[in-house]
N, C-alpha and C positions, 0 to 999 in steps of 0.2 A: 471244235473247241473243247482239248483234253488238259485238262488244269494240271498243274505241273507240282502241286505238291500231296498229290494223291496216288495210291499205288492200284493196279488194274488185275483181273483176270482175263484169261483167253476167252472165258465164257460173258465178257462184257460187263462185269460187276465192278463198281469202284468202293475205294477202303481211304475212308479219312482215320486216322487216331486222333484222340481226343483224351487227353489224361490214360487212365486205364482201361477205356474202350475203344471201340471201331465202330464207328457210324460206316453204314453198307446201301449202296444202292445202284441202279443199273448205270451207265454210261450215255451221254448226247447220242453217241453213234446208235448204241441199242434200244433207244427209244426213236429214235430217226426211222429204222428200219422196220419195228415195231407198227409204225405210224400211229394214230389216237388211240390212246390207253383206255379202256370201258371197267377195268377190273383188276384188282390186286388183292392177293391173299398174302397176309403178313402175319407172320410167325406168331406163337404162343408165346408171352412170357412166363421165362424158366425156364423156356425148353433147352438141353445140352445138344448141340450140332456139332458134328464132325466136319472138319473141313471138306468143303465138294459137298457137303450134306444140301440136302430140298431147304433151304429156309424159304421159301412161299413160292408163290403162282404169280403172273403175269397174264392177260389178256390183251389181244387189241383185235382192231378191226380186219385184221390181217392176218392172226396166228393166237396160238396160245404157248406160253415156253416156262420153265420152271425156273427161276431164282435161286443162284446157289451161293451157300455160305463162303466166303471166299478163305476165313480163317478159322479154325477150330475157336468154341467160344460158348457162353449162356445167352441167350437172347434176355438183352436188358431193358432193352425199350422196342416198342413196334409202331409205327407212324398209322397208326387209326384213322389220319383223317384223310389217308388214300380211301378210304373205304366209300366216301364220300362225294370223295374230290380224285379221281386215279387220274384225272388229267394233269396235276401237279407235277407228275413225270415226265410228262412231255415239254411242258413248262420251263422247270427247272430240276431236272435231274441231279443236280450236286447242291441243290438248297431246300427246297420245300418237297423235294418227292424223293427224300431219304425213304428207304423202307423200314431199317431195325439197325438196334445198338446191341452189340455184341459184349462181355464182359469177360475177362481171364482170358485175354488174347494173349499171341507172343507177338512180342516184336522182332524178333529174329526171322517170326513167319513170316510178318507184314512184309521185312525185308526182302523176302524173297520173290515178292508178286514185281509184277512186271510195273518199273516204272513209265512215265509218262513217254520218255524219247520210243522206248520199247512196244508200249502199246499203240503208239501211233504207226509206226513200223508195223505193226499187227493188220490195224485197219485198212492201211494203204495196199499190204497185198489182200487182205479181203474184197477190195473193192475192183480189183483188178480182174 
C-alpha cells in the first residue's frame, strides 16, 4: 500500500505536509522488511536537522537501521508513545506509527521527493 497523498524517500521514509509542518515516518514496505519492531529512538524536540540527517533509529528482530530526515527542519514533536509501543509502526505506519514532526520545512523540497508512483516503481525494482 502506497498512499497517494504522501511523498517518499529512497531510504523508505514518508512525509505528509500538515500546514507548515511535515509529519515523518517509515513506509509500510520498510516496516515489512524490518519485521517486528522492538525499539525506536525518536529525535529530541528542538533539534535542527539537515535533509538526510539522522532523525532517529529503529531496531527490529531482524535488523537495526537509522531513520533519516527527508527534509531540513526543526523537530517540533516526536512520537514518544513509540518508546512503550514500537509495534505501532508495524500496525499503522502511516497513522499511529508516525515518528516526528518537522517545522520550518520547504514546500519546494517536499515537491522534489518521490511521489507515490515513483516510490511504487522504486520498491518494485527492489523486490526483483
